[in-house]
C-alpha positions in Angstrom: -1.4 18.0 -1.7 -4.2 15.4 -1.8 -5.7 14.3 1.5 -5.0 10.9 3.0 -8.1 9.1 4.4 -9.2 5.6 5.3 -10.8 3.7 2.5 -14.6 4.0 2.1 -16.8 2.0 -0.3 -17.2 5.1 -2.5 -13.5 4.8 -3.4 -13.7 1.3 -4.8 -13.9 2.1 -8.5 -11.0 4.6 -8.3 -8.9 2.1 -6.5 -9.7 -0.6 -8.9 -8.6 1.6 -11.8 -5.5 2.7 -10.0 -4.5 -0.9 -9.2 -5.0 -1.9 -12.8 -2.7 0.9 -13.9 -0.1 0.4 -11.1 0.0 -3.3 -11.0 -0.7 -4.6 -14.6 0.9 -8.0 -14.1 -1.0 -8.8 -10.9 -2.6 -12.3 -10.9 -6.4 -12.2 -11.2 -6.3 -13.8 -7.7 -5.0 -10.4 -6.5 -7.8 -8.4 -8.1 -9.3 -5.6 -6.0 -12.6 -7.4 -6.0 -11.1 -10.3 -4.2 -8.5 -8.5 -2.1 -10.6 -5.7 -0.5 -13.1 -7.7 1.5 -10.4 -9.6 3.3 -8.3 -6.5 3.9 -11.2 -4.4 5.2 -12.4 -7.1 7.6 -9.1 -7.1 9.4 -7.8 -3.5 9.8 -9.9 -1.0 7.8 -8.1 2.0 9.2 -4.9 0.8 7.6 -6.3 0.9 4.0 -5.3 4.4 3.0 -6.5 6.5 0.0 -5.1 9.7 -1.4 -7.9 11.9 -2.7 -7.4 15.0 -5.0 -10.6 16.9 -6.0 -12.8 13.9 -5.3 -10.6 11.6 -7.4 -8.6 8.6 -6.0 -5.0 9.3 -7.0 -3.2 7.0 -4.6 -3.6 4.2 -2.2 -1.6 2.2 0.3 -2.8 -1.1 1.7 -1.4 -2.5 4.8 -3.2 1.6 -3.7 -1.3 1.8 1.1 -2.8 -1.3 2.9 -0.8 -1.8 6.0 -1.0 -4.7 8.5 0.1 -5.4 12.0 0.6 -8.8 13.6 1.3 -7.5 17.1 5.1 -7.3 16.4 5.8 -6.3 12.8 3.8 -4.0 10.5 3.5 -4.6 6.8 3.1 -2.2 3.9 1.3 -3.7 0.9 0.5 -2.4 -2.5 1.5 1.4 -2.4 0.3 3.0 -5.7 -0.1 6.4 -7.1 -1.7 7.2 -10.6 1.0 8.0 -13.1 -0.4 11.4 -13.7 0.1 12.3 -10.0 3.5 10.7 -9.4 6.5 12.7 -8.2 4.3 15.0 -6.1 5.0 13.5 -2.6 1.8 11.4 -2.6 3.5 8.0 -2.1 5.7 9.5 0.6 2.6 10.9 2.4 0.8 7.5 2.1 3.8 5.7 3.5 4.3 8.1 6.3 0.6 8.1 7.3 0.7 4.2 7.3 3.9 4.2 9.4 2.3 6.6 11.9 -0.9 4.4 12.2 1.2 1.3 12.7 3.4 2.9 15.3 0.2 4.1 17.2 -0.8 0.4 17.3 2.7 -0.3 19.0 4.5 -1.6 16.0 8.2 -1.7 16.4 9.3 -2.8 12.9 7.7 -2.2 9.4 8.4 -4.6 6.6 7.6 -4.7 2.9 8.2 -6.7 -0.2 9.6 -5.3 -3.5 10.4 -7.3 -6.6 14.2 -7.4 -6.9 13.9 -6.2 -10.5 12.0 -3.0 -9.4 15.0 -0.8 -8.7 13.1 2.6 -8.7 10.8 1.3 -6.0 13.6 0.0 -4.0 15.4 3.4 -4.3 12.1 5.1 -3.2 11.8 3.1 0.0 15.6 3.5 0.8 15.0 7.3 0.6 12.4 6.8 3.3 14.9 4.9 5.5 14.1 1.2 4.6 17.0 -1.1 4.1 17.4 -4.3 1.9 17.5 -7.2 4.4 19.0 -10.6 3.8 15.8 -12.7 3.7 14.2 -15.2 1.3 10.5 -14.4 0.8 8.5 -17.5 0.3 4.8 -18.0 -0.2 2.2 -20.6 -0.9 -1.4 -20.0 -2.2 -4.0 -21.7 -0.1 -6.2 -24.1 -2.0 
């Protein structure tokens, strides 16, 4: 099983490649080069990376990044290289992010999944997450 560690600058190229594979339809505004500085400035210990033999094979941003606003925690952008999927890496990333959020006092963890992404929804349901009746809305800052 790969080790789960907090992101370090040496992981950048591996994460960028992982995200290109895992999130091919992401907007250029969500590119790693633009997302990482903001994420790392807030809660760097919640940007997790799975490393297997010095290679980035997964990430979680609260490729997991997690975030905590004092009440709810958030999981963002959980990703695992296709060559390393179905080995428990995503589960390990999510569980580590959950543990770190709980250690901060988090009582509830949220995440967003595209309604069309049934396999991802089923994955999170297998970890105890439930579909809630909410409308997610967003607006890009100018």
